[in-house]
C-alpha positions in Angstrom: 253.8 121.8 -25.0 253.2 121.3 -21.3 249.9 119.9 -20.2 249.7 123.0 -17.9 249.9 125.3 -20.8 246.8 126.4 -22.8 246.9 125.6 -26.5 247.7 128.7 -28.6 245.3 129.6 -31.4 248.2 130.0 -33.9 251.2 132.3 -33.9 250.7 135.6 -32.0 250.9 138.8 -34.0 254.2 140.6 -33.7 254.7 143.8 -31.6 254.8 145.8 -34.8 251.6 144.2 -36.0 249.8 144.9 -32.8 250.8 148.6 -32.9 249.9 148.9 -36.6 246.4 147.6 -35.9 246.0 150.0 -32.9 247.1 153.0 -34.9 244.4 152.3 -37.4 241.7 152.5 -34.7 239.5 155.6 -34.7 239.6 158.3 -32.0 243.2 157.9 -31.0 244.6 160.2 -28.3 247.1 161.7 -30.8 245.6 165.3 -30.4 246.5 165.4 -26.7 250.2 166.2 -27.1 249.3 169.1 -29.4 246.8 170.4 -26.9 249.3 170.1 -24.1 251.9 172.1 -26.0 249.5 175.0 -26.8 248.2 175.0 -23.2 251.7 175.3 -21.8 252.7 178.1 -24.1 252.3 181.3 -22.2 251.8 183.2 -25.5 248.9 181.1 -26.7 245.5 182.8 -26.9 242.1 181.3 -26.2 241.6 181.2 -30.0 244.8 179.2 -30.5 243.6 176.6 -27.9 240.1 176.6 -29.5 241.6 175.9 -32.9 243.2 172.7 -31.6 240.0 171.6 -29.9 237.9 172.2 -33.0 240.0 169.7 -34.9 238.0 167.1 -33.0 234.3 167.7 -33.4 233.3 165.4 -30.5 235.9 167.1 -28.2 234.6 170.5 -29.1 231.0 169.4 -28.3 232.2 168.0 -24.9 234.0 171.3 -24.2 230.9 173.3 -24.8 228.7 170.9 -22.9 230.9 171.1 -19.8 231.3 174.9 -20.0 227.5 175.2 -20.1 226.9 172.7 -17.3 225.4 173.9 -14.0 228.8 173.8 -12.3 230.4 176.3 -14.7 227.5 178.1 -16.4 227.6 181.5 -14.6 227.1 184.6 -16.5 225.2 183.3 -19.5 225.9 180.5 -22.1 229.2 179.9 -23.7 228.4 180.1 -27.4 231.8 179.3 -28.9 234.6 176.9 -28.1 236.8 180.0 -27.4 234.2 181.1 -24.8 234.3 177.7 -23.3 238.1 177.8 -23.0 237.9 181.0 -21.1 235.3 179.7 -18.7 236.9 176.3 -18.0 240.5 177.4 -17.6 243.5 175.4 -18.7 243.6 172.8 -16.0 239.9 171.8 -16.3 240.1 171.9 -20.1 243.1 169.6 -20.1 241.4 167.1 -17.7 238.3 167.1 -19.9 240.3 166.5 -23.1 242.5 163.8 -21.7 239.7 161.8 -20.2 237.4 162.3 -23.3 240.1 161.1 -25.7 241.1 158.0 -23.6 237.4 157.0 -23.0 236.6 157.3 -26.7 239.6 155.2 -27.7 238.5 152.6 -25.2 235.0 152.6 -26.9 236.6 152.2 -30.3 238.8 149.2 -29.4 237.9 145.6 -28.4 237.9 145.7 -24.7 237.2 143.1 -22.0 235.1 143.6 -19.0 232.3 146.2 -18.5 232.1 149.3 -20.7 234.1 152.2 -19.1 236.1 150.0 -16.8 239.4 150.8 -18.5 238.7 154.5 -18.4 237.6 154.4 -14.8 240.8 152.6 -13.7 242.9 155.0 -15.9 241.3 158.0 -14.3 241.9 156.7 -10.7 245.6 156.0 -11.6 245.9 159.5 -13.0 244.3 161.1 -10.0 246.5 159.1 -7.6 249.7 160.0 -9.4 248.6 163.6 -9.5 247.8 163.7 -5.8 251.1 162.1 -4.9 252.9 164.7 -7.0 251.1 167.5 -5.3 252.2 166.2 -2.0 255.8 165.3 -2.9 256.5 168.3 -5.1 259.1 166.2 -7.0 257.3 165.9 -10.3 254.9 168.1 -12.2 251.3 167.1 -11.2 250.0 167.4 -14.8 252.7 165.2 -16.1 252.0 162.7 -13.4 248.3 162.8 -14.2 248.9 162.2 -17.9 251.3 159.3 -17.2 248.6 157.7 -15.1 245.9 158.2 -17.7 247.9 156.8 -20.7 250.3 154.3 -19.2 247.9 151.3 -19.8 246.8 152.2 -23.4 248.9 149.2 -24.6 246.4 146.9 -22.8 243.7 148.1 -25.1 245.9 147.4 -28.2 246.8 144.0 -27.0 243.2 143.1 -26.2 242.2 144.3 -29.6 244.8 142.2 -31.5 245.5 139.2 -29.1 242.3 138.4 -27.3 242.5 134.8 -28.5 245.8 134.3 -26.6 244.4 135.4 -23.2 243.4 131.9 -22.1 247.1 130.9 -22.4 248.2 134.0 -20.5 245.7 133.3 -17.7 246.9 129.7 -17.6 250.6 130.8 -17.3 249.7 133.2 -14.5 247.7 130.6 -12.5 250.2 127.7 -12.9 253.4 129.7 -12.3 252.2 132.5 -9.9 253.3 135.0 -12.5 252.5 138.6 -13.0 250.4 139.4 -16.1 253.3 141.1 -17.8 255.6 138.2 -17.4 252.9 135.9 -18.8 252.3 138.2 -21.7 256.0 138.1 -22.5 256.1 134.3 -22.3 253.1 133.8 -24.5 253.3 136.8 -26.9 257.0 137.7 -26.8 256.3 141.3 -25.7 254.2 143.1 -23.0 251.4 145.6 -23.1 253.9 148.1 -21.6 256.1 147.8 -24.7 253.1 148.2 -26.9 252.0 151.3 -25.0 255.4 152.9 -25.1 255.6 152.4 -28.8 252.1 153.9 -29.4 252.9 156.9 -27.3 256.0 157.5 -29.3 254.0 157.2 -32.6 251.4 159.7 -31.2 254.3 162.2 -30.4 253.7 162.2 -26.6 256.7 163.5 -24.6 259.4 160.8 -24.5 259.4 160.6 -20.7 255.8 159.2 -20.9 256.8 156.4 -23.2 259.8 155.6 -20.9 257.8 155.4 -17.7 255.1 153.3 -19.4 257.8 150.8 -20.6 259.6 150.5 -17.2 256.9 150.9 -14.6 257.2 147.3 -13.7 260.9 146.9 -14.7 262.3 149.2 -12.2 265.9 147.9 -12.2 266.1 148.6 -15.9 264.6 152.1 -15.8 266.7 155.2 -16.7 267.6 157.1 -13.6 266.2 160.3 -14.9 262.7 158.7 -15.2 262.7 157.2 -11.7 260.9 160.1 -10.0 257.9 159.9 -12.3 258.0 156.1 -12.3 257.8 156.1 -8.5 254.7 158.3 -8.6 253.1 156.1 -11.4 254.0 152.9 -9.6 252.4 154.1 -6.4 249.4 155.5 -8.4 248.8 152.1 -10.0 248.8 150.5 -6.5 246.3 153.0 -5.1 244.0 152.7 -8.1 244.0 149.0 -7.9 243.3 149.0 -4.1 240.6 151.6 -4.6 238.8 149.2 -7.0 236.7 150.9 -9.8 237.5 149.4 -13.2 240.2 147.0 -12.2 240.6 144.2 -14.8 242.0 140.8 -14.1 245.5 141.8 -15.0 245.4 144.7 -12.6 245.5 142.4 -9.6 248.6 140.7 -11.1 250.7 143.9 -11.1 254.3 143.5 -9.8 254.3 145.9 -6.9 257.7 146.9 -5.4 257.0 148.1 -1.8 260.7 148.6 -1.0 261.0 151.0 -4.0 258.0 152.9 -2.9 259.3 153.3 0.6 262.6 154.7 -0.7 260.6 157.5 -2.4 258.6 158.2 0.8 255.4 156.5 -0.3 254.8 154.6 2.9 251.6 152.7 3.6 250.3 155.7 5.6 250.9 158.1 2.7 249.2 155.7 0.2 246.2 155.2 2.5 245.8 159.0 2.9 246.1 159.5 -0.9 243.5 156.8 -1.5 240.9 158.9 0.3 241.8 161.9 -1.8 241.5 159.8 -5.0 238.1 158.5 -3.9 236.7 162.1 -3.5 238.2 163.4 -6.8 237.0 160.3 -8.8 233.5 160.6 -7.3 233.3 164.2 -8.2 234.5 163.6 -11.8 232.6 160.4 -12.6 229.5 160.8 -10.3 227.1 158.0 -11.1 229.7 156.4 -13.4 232.1 155.7 -10.7 231.5 152.0 -10.5 229.6 151.1 -13.7 228.5 152.4 -17.1 230.4 153.8 -20.1 232.5 156.9 -19.4 231.7 158.9 -22.5 232.4 162.6 -22.5 
């Protein structure tokens, strides 16, 4: 072993073992695809949507709490989850559920950094991808939002199972000028993106979300059909990192491809304008939790 390489604390767990440990963690986002399906079904009733939400007691409580907040509580209290569904509307309900499930999975895993940092950064990535999709009209904004929110879940799984190998990953990055993903592959034999893609498949998320998660930094290998969403996610990651809240050490070692972004119309001017939109939306959503504190819904 080279003197420039940190000593490994044994053999890293395999990709399958990392995913197996992650799937045993509580509060997984597995309910989100089911909620997406029922929300997108034009024949679903408020009771149908409420039945999905009530499968998760904490999510049901969050839904009622938001519906009865000062912002939404017009015309008396929402006494049931179905009442809350009517008051919030599909888009706000989806945003609440997605953020709540991701933030709680962060809380249930072994994370580095300050509490809430992962969720803060994930939300900023989601808002950036969504805002870009609204402007470009080339992908569904809700799909772009979801991709941004869940694309880094593999980082939580890797941190949970492989924290002891992070010194070696850091050393590889610093001595070779490497991205975090390349260093992960060199030390572990896989990347957090591969872990995330496999987890999203296990949780029955739409296949395109697993695909863009896996290839967001491996653009030349990505299937052509996934490139539109990958472009929005790649740009969204850059905006969220530049914006700042919740960025962990690996976030600044992201392999950005500016030429690829320019090909899709995401010029520096567009990215700068979108950053201002993301700041406003993130501040409205997180309020005093924008820069610190656990993001628990």
